[in-house]
C-alpha positions, 0 to 999 in steps of 0.5 A, a space after each residue: 368359843 364355849 370352851 374359851 368362855 369356861 376357860 376365862 370364867 375358871 380363870 376368874 374363880 381362881 382369882 377370887 378363890 386363891 388372889 390375884 397372884 395365882 389368878 394371874 399365873 393361871 391366865 398366863 399359863 393357859 395363854 401360854 399353852 394355848 399359844 403353843 398349840 397353834 404349831 400343834 394344829 399346823 402339824 395336825 393339818 399337815 398329817 391328815 393332809 399327807 394321809 389324805 384323811 377326809 374332814 368328816 373323819 378327823 373328829 374321831 382322831 382328835 377326839 381320841 388324840 386329845 383324850 391320850 393328851 390329857 392322860 399324857 399331860 397328867 403324867 408329864 405334870 406329875 413326874 415335873 412335881 416330883 423332880 421341882 420338889 426334890 431337885 429345885 435346881 432343875 428349874 435352872 435346866 428348863 429356863 435353859 432349855 426354853 431359852 435354847 427352844 425359844 432361840 431354835 424356834 425364831 431361826 427356824 426356817 418355814 416348815 415343809 410338807 412331809 410325806 408321812 408313808 416315807 417317814 421311819 415310824 411309818 417304815 417300822 410300823 409296817 415291818 411290824 403290822 399289816 397297814 392299809 394305805 386306804 381310809 376304811 371309813 371311820 375304823 382304826 383297824 379293819 380285818 380282811 382275810 383273816 389278818 388285821 390291818 392299820 388304817 390310816 386313821 389310826 396312824 394319823 392317831 399315833 402321829 398326833 399322840 407322839 407330837 403332843 409328847 414333843 410339844 408337851 416337852 417345851 410346854 410343861 417346862 414353861 408352865 412350871 417356870 410360870 407356877 410350881 402350883 401343880 393345881 393352876 399348872 393342871 387347871 391350865 393345861 386341860 382348859 388349853 387343850 380341852 378347846 384344842 379340837 374345835 380350834 382346829 377346824 377353826 384356824 387349820 385354814 388360816 394358821 399359816 397366814 399368821 407368819 409372825 405369831 412364831 417369832 411372837 411365841 419363840 420370844 414369850 418362851 425366851 422371856 419365860 426362860 430368863 425370869 428365874 435369872 432376873 432376881 439375881 440381877 435386880 429385876 423383878 417380875 410381877 404376875 401380872 406383868 409376865 401376863 401383860 408380856 405374853 398378852 402383848 406378844 402374842 396380839 402383837 405378833 396376830 396384828 403384824 401378821 394380818 397387816 403384812 398379809 393385807 400388804 402383800 395382798 396389796 402389792 400382788 393386785 394388778 392395777 386397773 387402767 394402765 
């Protein structure tokens, strides 16, 4: 909660220093990045479970994973800024890509458990490096019999970093469609990612219960993707309206998930006295 509080306070600072427009853009970008992180949390949970990484060592992997994510986001945001400045029309490509991503997310089937030991990336790494399938404490690498071995902790870190790049390919175009102000883009991303480790341990066990959160996020992506085309049809969306739509859809997805979850629980409870 401390990370969230600091992020919100910084948003108030942006409102005070740079005006309502940039403040609304910051909060919209922060909420968008935070909501897209929900999928990231589910994937991280799946990776740790598949590789048998104990909870006591997950902190170490997430620390380095989030540090790497900050560096990677910095690079991708810098590339995005250069592209937008030189080729402004690329925002339309971002929009089409975001609409496609939102629709694909909406119709996607439920994620299935994957055996990472049978994955292509694991097989490639095992072909060129010595890999031990056993956890060796908090070590990413171990040396035995004169050979260096990669442990499951490092493999988990590698997968998490790879997946973060994949998720960033969705979130970075999305935030550039909210605002092209690099200061707002980077700060909203930083504050969203900084709290990811704490958010993981808070939500990892219950994230799968929010079944209607993913459809809500997919609608948000489609809405943001369509924003750039709306003025051509005489529709002008203000910054506060974008924020209201984002908050409303996220809140709606959470509330519907909780209501449907309770209804399912009630139906599954056997009646007494019959």
